[in-house]
KOLDO-772533 format. One line per 8 residues: number of its first residue (from 1); their letters; for each residue y, z, x of C-alpha. Coordinates in steps of 0.2 Angstrom, whole numbers, plus 5000, padded with zeros to 4 digits. Layout:
NUM) a) Y,Z,X ~ ... .
//
This chain:
1) maqtyptp) 4557,4761,5107 ~ 4564,4770,5092 ~ 4582,4771,5091 ~ 4589,4787,5095 ~ 4606,4796,5086 ~ 4616,4807,5091 ~ 4618,4824,5078 ~ 4631,4818,5063 .
9) rdvfvgel) 4647,4817,5066 ~ 4652,4815,5048 ~ 4641,4823,5033 ~ 4642,4819,5016 ~ 4641,4834,5004 ~ 4633,4829,4984 ~ 4617,4826,4975 ~ 4603,4817,4977 .
17) qrefslsa) 4594,4811,4962 ~ 4578,4801,4954 ~ 4585,4787,4942 ~ 4580,4779,4927 ~ 4592,4761,4927 ~ 4592,4748,4912 ~ 4600,4733,4917 ~ 4612,4722,4906 .
25) ekewilda) 4594,4712,4905 ~ 4586,4729,4901 ~ 4574,4730,4913 ~ 4569,4746,4918 ~ 4570,4753,4938 ~ 4561,4769,4935 ~ 4561,4784,4947 ~ 4569,4775,4961 .
33) pggsalya) 4579,4788,4974 ~ 4598,4788,4969 ~ 4614,4801,4970 ~ 4631,4801,4974 ~ 4627,4808,4991 ~ 4615,4793,4996 ~ 4627,4780,4989 ~ 4641,4787,5001 .
41) avgyriwe) 4632,4788,5013 ~ 4625,4771,5013 ~ 4644,4764,5013 ~ 4647,4774,5028 ~ 4631,4768,5036 ~ 4636,4750,5034 ~ 4651,4751,5048 ~ 4643,4765,5058 .
49) kgmlpgvl) 4627,4757,5065 ~ 4626,4768,5081 ~ 4631,4785,5071 ~ 4621,4791,5058 ~ 4628,4798,5044 ~ 4622,4818,5038 ~ 4617,4823,5019 ~ 4620,4840,5011 .
57) arvgedyp) 4610,4840,4994 ~ 4599,4852,4989 ~ 4583,4845,4980 ~ 4568,4855,4972 ~ 4550,4855,4979 ~ 4543,4840,4969 ~ 4557,4829,4976 ~ 4547,4815,4984 .
65) qswlddfa) 4545,4819,5004 ~ 4541,4801,5006 ~ 4560,4795,4999 ~ 4569,4808,5013 ~ 4557,4801,5027 ~ 4563,4784,5021 ~ 4581,4789,5021 ~ 4579,4793,5040 .
73) rqgidveg) 4570,4777,5044 ~ 4586,4770,5036 ~ 4596,4780,5048 ~ 4602,4794,5038 ~ 4600,4813,5046 ~ 4591,4822,5031 ~ 4590,4840,5040 ~ 4602,4847,5026 .
81) vvmlpqal) 4594,4842,5011 ~ 4589,4860,5006 ~ 4570,4859,4999 ~ 4571,4876,4986 ~ 4554,4884,4980 ~ 4555,4877,4963 ~ 4555,4861,4955 ~ 4572,4854,4949 .
89) dlrsciih) 4576,4840,4937 ~ 4584,4827,4947 ~ 4583,4812,4933 ~ 4598,4803,4928 ~ 4597,4790,4917 ~ 4611,4774,4919 ~ 4615,4762,4907 ~ 4620,4745,4914 .
97) rensaeia) 4633,4734,4903 ~ 4641,4717,4906 ~ 4656,4726,4913 ~ 4650,4742,4916 ~ 4637,4755,4920 ~ 4636,4772,4909 ~ 4628,4787,4914 ~ 4618,4791,4899 .
105) tdpiplls) 4619,4811,4894 ~ 4608,4808,4879 ~ 4599,4791,4880 ~ 4590,4795,4865 ~ 4602,4787,4852 ~ 4610,4774,4865 ~ 4592,4765,4870 ~ 4588,4765,4850 .
113) smdvpmpp) 4603,4757,4846 ~ 4599,4744,4859 ~ 4583,4743,4852 ~ 4576,4748,4868 ~ 4561,4761,4870 ~ 4560,4776,4879 ~ 4551,4774,4897 ~ 4538,4789,4896 .
121) gligfspp) 4547,4794,4914 ~ 4561,4800,4903 ~ 4553,4811,4891 ~ 4559,4830,4889 ~ 4575,4821,4899 ~ 4588,4835,4896 ~ 4602,4834,4911 ~ 4615,4848,4910 .
129) drgsvnrr) 4633,4849,4900 ~ 4642,4839,4912 ~ 4658,4842,4900 ~ 4658,4859,4903 ~ 4670,4868,4915 ~ 4664,4885,4922 ~ 4677,4890,4937 ~ 4667,4905,4943 .
137) takitair) 4647,4896,4945 ~ 4640,4882,4953 ~ 4625,4873,4949 ~ 4609,4877,4958 ~ 4609,4860,4966 ~ 4629,4864,4974 ~ 4627,4869,4996 ~ 4632,4885,4999 .
145) egdipsgy) 4637,4891,5016 ~ 4623,4897,5021 ~ 4613,4878,5019 ~ 4622,4871,5033 ~ 4611,4867,5047 ~ 4616,4872,5063 ~ 4616,4854,5069 ~ 4627,4850,5059 .
153) lsatgahl) 4641,4863,5064 ~ 4646,4850,5077 ~ 4650,4838,5064 ~ 4672,4837,5060 ~ 4669,4826,5046 ~ 4664,4826,5030 ~ 4666,4818,5014 ~ 4662,4830,4995 .
161) cpldylsh) 4656,4818,4981 ~ 4658,4824,4965 ~ 4652,4843,4962 ~ 4656,4858,4952 ~ 4674,4866,4953 ~ 4670,4882,4964 ~ 4663,4870,4975 ~ 4676,4861,4978 .
169) nllpavlr) 4687,4873,4978 ~ 4678,4884,4991 ~ 4671,4871,5002 ~ 4685,4861,5011 ~ 4689,4881,5017 ~ 4672,4883,5023 ~ 4672,4867,5032 ~ 4690,4869,5040 .
177) qqgfstit) 4682,4885,5048 ~ 4668,4877,5057 ~ 4681,4866,5064 ~ 4679,4850,5053 ~ 4695,4841,5053 ~ 4694,4827,5040 ~ 4689,4830,5025 ~ 4689,4819,5009 .
185) ldpapaym) 4685,4823,4990 ~ 4681,4813,4976 ~ 4684,4826,4959 ~ 4670,4827,4947 ~ 4677,4822,4928 ~ 4672,4836,4921 ~ 4687,4845,4927 ~ 4699,4831,4928 .
193) dstcigdi) 4708,4835,4914 ~ 4726,4840,4907 ~ 4718,4858,4903 ~ 4714,4861,4923 ~ 4728,4855,4931 ~ 4735,4870,4935 ~ 4721,4874,4949 ~ 4721,4856,4956 .
201) palitglt) 4735,4860,4969 ~ 4725,4874,4976 ~ 4710,4861,4978 ~ 4718,4848,4987 ~ 4728,4856,4999 ~ 4726,4850,5017 ~ 4713,4839,5011 ~ 4714,4820,5023 .
209) afmpseqd) 4712,4812,5007 ~ 4711,4816,4986 ~ 4701,4801,4979 ~ 4701,4802,4959 ~ 4699,4786,4949 ~ 4714,4779,4938 ~ 4706,4787,4922 ~ 4699,4804,4929 .
217) llnlyrgr) 4719,4805,4935 ~ 4727,4798,4917 ~ 4717,4811,4913 ~ 4722,4825,4922 ~ 4742,4819,4919 ~ 4737,4817,4901 ~ 4755,4821,4891 ~ 4763,4821,4907 .
225) svnpweia) 4763,4804,4916 ~ 4755,4788,4917 ~ 4762,4782,4930 ~ 4748,4784,4944 ~ 4760,4778,4957 ~ 4771,4794,4950 ~ 4756,4805,4950 ~ 4751,4803,4967 .
233) edlgrygc) 4768,4808,4975 ~ 4767,4823,4961 ~ 4748,4828,4970 ~ 4756,4822,4988 ~ 4768,4835,4985 ~ 4755,4851,4988 ~ 4748,4844,5007 ~ 4738,4832,5004 .
241) elvvikrg) 4738,4818,5017 ~ 4732,4803,5007 ~ 4728,4797,4988 ~ 4717,4785,4986 ~ 4715,4780,4966 ~ 4698,4771,4962 ~ 4702,4758,4952 ~ 4685,4749,4948 .
249) aagqylyd) 4685,4728,4950 ~ 4704,4730,4949 ~ 4704,4739,4966 ~ 4711,4754,4975 ~ 4730,4761,4975 ~ 4735,4771,4992 ~ 4745,4783,4993 ~ 4752,4791,5011 .
257) sasgkkwe) 4762,4807,5007 ~ 4768,4808,5025 ~ 4779,4791,5025 ~ 4780,4790,5007 ~ 4770,4771,5009 ~ 4761,4762,4993 ~ 4749,4748,4994 ~ 4738,4741,4981 .
265) vtsyparv) 4721,4732,4987 ~ 4710,4718,4977 ~ 4693,4721,4975 ~ 4683,4707,4984 ~ 4679,4695,4970 ~ 4656,4702,4972 ~ 4643,4696,4960 ~ 4642,4710,4950 .
273) knqhgash) 4623,4715,4946 ~ 4624,4735,4946 ~ 4640,4745,4945 ~ 4634,4761,4948 ~ 4635,4769,4966 ~ 4649,4757,4971 ~ 4663,4771,4969 ~ 4652,4784,4980 .
281) afcggfla) 4649,4769,4992 ~ 4667,4763,4994 ~ 4669,4784,4999 ~ 4658,4783,5012 ~ 4666,4767,5018 ~ 4682,4774,5019 ~ 4678,4788,5030 ~ 4671,4777,5040 .
289) glrqtfdp) 4684,4767,5043 ~ 4697,4781,5044 ~ 4684,4787,5058 ~ 4685,4772,5068 ~ 4702,4765,5066 ~ 4714,4781,5060 ~ 4721,4768,5046 ~ 4723,4775,5032 .
297) lqavlygs) 4724,4755,5024 ~ 4709,4750,5035 ~ 4700,4764,5028 ~ 4701,4756,5011 ~ 4697,4741,5015 ~ 4681,4747,5024 ~ 4677,4756,5008 ~ 4681,4741,4997 .
305) vaaslvve) 4667,4729,5008 ~ 4655,4744,5005 ~ 4658,4744,4985 ~ 4657,4725,4986 ~ 4639,4725,4992 ~ 4632,4740,4983 ~ 4636,4729,4967 ~ 4628,4714,4972 .
313) gsgpfypm) 4610,4721,4970 ~ 4600,4737,4965 ~ 4598,4752,4973 ~ 4608,4761,4988 ~ 4599,4752,5000 ~ 4601,4734,4993 ~ 4616,4733,5005 ~ 4607,4736,5022 .
321) qalpglae) 4600,4719,5020 ~ 4614,4712,5021 ~ 4616,4694,5033 ~ 4626,4701,5051 ~ 4644,4697,5049 ~ 4645,4699,5029 ~ 4654,4715,5029 ~ 4669,4708,5043 .
329) arleyleg) 4670,4694,5034 ~ 4673,4701,5017 ~ 4687,4713,5027 ~ 4694,4699,5034 ~ 4695,4693,5018 ~ 4704,4707,5007 ~ 4715,4710,5024 ~ 4723,4694,5015 .
337) avrev) 4723,4704,4998 ~ 4735,4720,5001 ~ 4751,4720,4994 ~ 4764,4733,5001 ~ 4772,4741,4985 .
//
């Protein structure tokens, strides 16, 4: 008998994409499912075996239905995936190097410099300008209030993956009105810039956790501060409960605004094959840990384990094949790698 699940308690708002990924060994994975919402949901699913996450995202009518069916088989609720009556170019190109993964907005010169031919599936690829910030308009792929299905209105937790500024500014208030009590947000690099610093207080007030990368945080405070702890304290004054600073392979910083406590967490020494998606999986694992333990430090450890499983293989569903008990063993290891600052 197939396992049945309740309606989602937690949802992930973000994007679904069609990924074209070049490995460090110059081998292509062509047109595979990906995107921030999917990786975050998988990071959550690593820890929540009996509670399926919901995904809120917009796709075009050309998005493969077979992929959505597979997501559901993997225990991800896709009722919140809105299929628009038009084709949408959801392709993304990820170039992996030895110690990094780069989203290529213009892959032609980059691939040419690497002496790698452009795969046919990327011909005509022209992603939207990720460098501009329009505070008044949302991308066509951004979720609107009317997109939220009735089955998700009983959920109480949400994570907002990187989106446009307007979506991040408006959605938390919409979700709180619907009864969501736990809201975490991963900001988009496009508006994490010193010219936008005056817009950040309104965006983070009332959040459960604000989860930027260290580089994005330093870009935001360029000319003001280069001390991550000083920046975290400043952000905490605006009513954000937790500031989680993602530092890639270096681990994470956690600042608790209420107590003023600070922790540094070392990342798990995983065998890195694919760094793309790890940051989103971390956020999903973090939300699962916070909902299970109500302990922000444990939540960071849950997130770090989720990220460590994603980087060791290709594709978002690789961690679902992990040996039983592996996540728990890594959690125990990381509990000894915590330092209170």
